[in-house]
Each structure stands twice: as C-alpha cells, then as structure tokens.
N, C-alpha and C positions, 0 to 999 in steps of 0.2 A: 504494500500500500504506500503510494507516494505521499509526500507531505506538501503538495502544492496542487491547487486546483485553479485553472485559468478559465475565464469567461471572456467574451469580447471586451468588457470594460473593467473587469476586476481580477484580482488575485486573492485567493484564500490560502493562507499559510499559517504556520505556527506563530504564536506570539513570540516576541523577542523582548528582552529587558528594556531596550530602547523605545518600546512602544508605550511605556508607562504614562508619559505625559499626555499623549493623545487619548488614551483610554480613560485616564482620570478626568480629563476635560469633557469628554463625551458623556461619561456615566455620571458625572457630578451635576449634570443638568436635570432638574426635577422633571421636565417634560419627557425625558428619556427614562429615568429611573422609576418613575411611578408605574410604568407598565411592565416592569420586570420583577419576577418572583424572588430571585436570590440576591439581588443587588442592594447593598445598603445605601442609605442617603443620609448625610453627605457621603460621597465616595472619596476615599483618601488614597494616597499613593500606596500605603501599606496593604490596602485591599487588592491591589494588583497581584500580590503574591499568589492568589488563588489559581492563577493561570499556570502555575508550575507545581510539580510535586516536591517532596522533601529533598530530592537530589538535584533540584533546579532544572529538571527536564520538563519541557512543555507538554501539556496534556492534549495532544492531537489525537483524534479530531474532535474530542469533547469540547475543546475551547480553541478557537482559531480567529485570527485577525482577518477582517475584510479590508482590502487595500485597493485604492485607486492610484495606480502608479506605485510610488513608495509611501504614500500617505495612508495611515490607518483611519478608516472612516466608520468602522463598526466592528462587531464581532459576531461570530456564529459558532454553534457547536452542535454536535450530534452524538448521541449515545443511545439511551433509552428513548429519547425524544429529541426533536429539533427545536433549537432556541436561537434567537438572533436579536441584535439591536443595531441601530445606526445613530450616529451623532446627528443632532437635529438639522444642521445645514444640508444634510444629504437626503432628507425625507422627500418623498414625492417625485423621485427621479427614476424609479424602477430598480434601484440597487438592491433593495431587500429581496425582491422577487428573483432577480438574477442570481444572487448569492444562494438563496434558499433552493432554487431549482438545481443549481450545481451541487450543493451539498446533498440533496435528496438522491441525485444520480450517483454520487460517490457512495452513499450509504447502500443503495441497492446493488451497486457493482461490487462492493467489498464485504457485505454481510449476508449471511444466510437467512436472516429473519425476513418474514414476509409482510410485516406490519410495522409502520413507523408512527409514533405519536407526536403530537405537538398541542398547542393551545394558546389561548390569549385571555387576558382579563376583559370582562364585559366592558364595552365602551371603546376599546381599542380597535376601531373599525379599519384602520390601515393594516394592522397585523392580521385581522380576519381576512382581509382581501388578499394579502400575500399568500396565506395558506390556501384559500380557495383557488387562486390562480395555479397553485402547485397541485391541486386535485384533492386536498384534504377535505374530509367531510366531518361534520359534527357528530359526536357519539354520546355526549352527555354534558350536563351543566351542573355546577355545584360551587363550592367554596374552595379557594386555594390560598395558601399563605403568601403574603407579600412582605418581604423584609423591609423594603423602602417605606411602605405605608404602615408598617407595624400592626397589621391586622390581616384577617382572612377577607378576601374579596371575591365577588362573583366571577366565576371562571368558566370558560368553554373549552372542553377537551375535544380534540380532533384526531382523526387517524387517516392514514393513507396506506393502502396495500400495494404490494409489488405489482399485482395484476392491474390495479387502477392506474398506477404510474406508467406501466408499460403500454397500457391501452390508450393513454392520453395522446 
C-alpha cells in the first residue's frame, strides 16, 4: 500500500511534523471544529501529536494530510470509517469530495471489507452532500459525542458498500 494518493488537484499523504502550523490554524477555527467529533477546541499545537504514534510514525491512512501543491488544506482519514475536514478558505470548491472519492477508492482497493462507514453531525449539510456524492446512504440517526462542543449531538450515520461504489 503506497502512502500517496494523487487526484487532478490534490495530494493525500502522511502528515509531517512541519504540517503542524497549518493544521493548528485550520482546526482552531470554530466553524471547522464544531462539526468534528474528536477535535478539541481550542486546538493547540500539542494536539497535533495525535497524528503520530509513540514512535513518531505517522498513522497512515487513518490520518492523512490533504494538500494542494505543498500547502496543507485539510485532513482525511480512513479506518473503520471515513472522516475529513478542510480549512474554511477551501470550502465550496469541491476539494472535500475529490479527496473523499480518492480515499474511498484507496480503501476498497486495499481492504477486504465490503462496507465503509462515515457520518456527519445534523446541520452539516456540506458534509452530507460530500458523502452523498460518494454514494453513501443513511443507515441511522442518533446521538454522537462531540469533543469540541463538549456534549452529544444529533448525528447521521452513513454507509457505502463495495458493490454500490463499484456500480456508481
């Protein structure tokens, strides 16, 4: 499994220590953090350590940088589910959908599992649209913890099967 995914406009690669400033700036924005389950707010430089294990190795593909050229504009990860974020200046330009589609393809190319999960907090219509464009479908609604909001919030869980992805 390679550690670089390229799309027409983006590169998805492991985080590097030098990415800390861009990540802190992007995630320390309340408009970004409020929609993410595991991100604290305020987001500090020390929080960036989560992208690496105890040996300092990057957690690819569970946590990866979305880059436009050499600039980090967001993050994406895939493991049991797909998650992503973009710094606010890059919203509404199709970057999240482009990165999500590339990561979903990577997942199904490199994993035997036939179902991938994701989701979004109710009200995050942009994220809902990204997942719908990738073929995810709603499977249930409920409450999910939000570290930045310090409470459980209404959440929509979605799934995508390999057959749905390949048939799209």
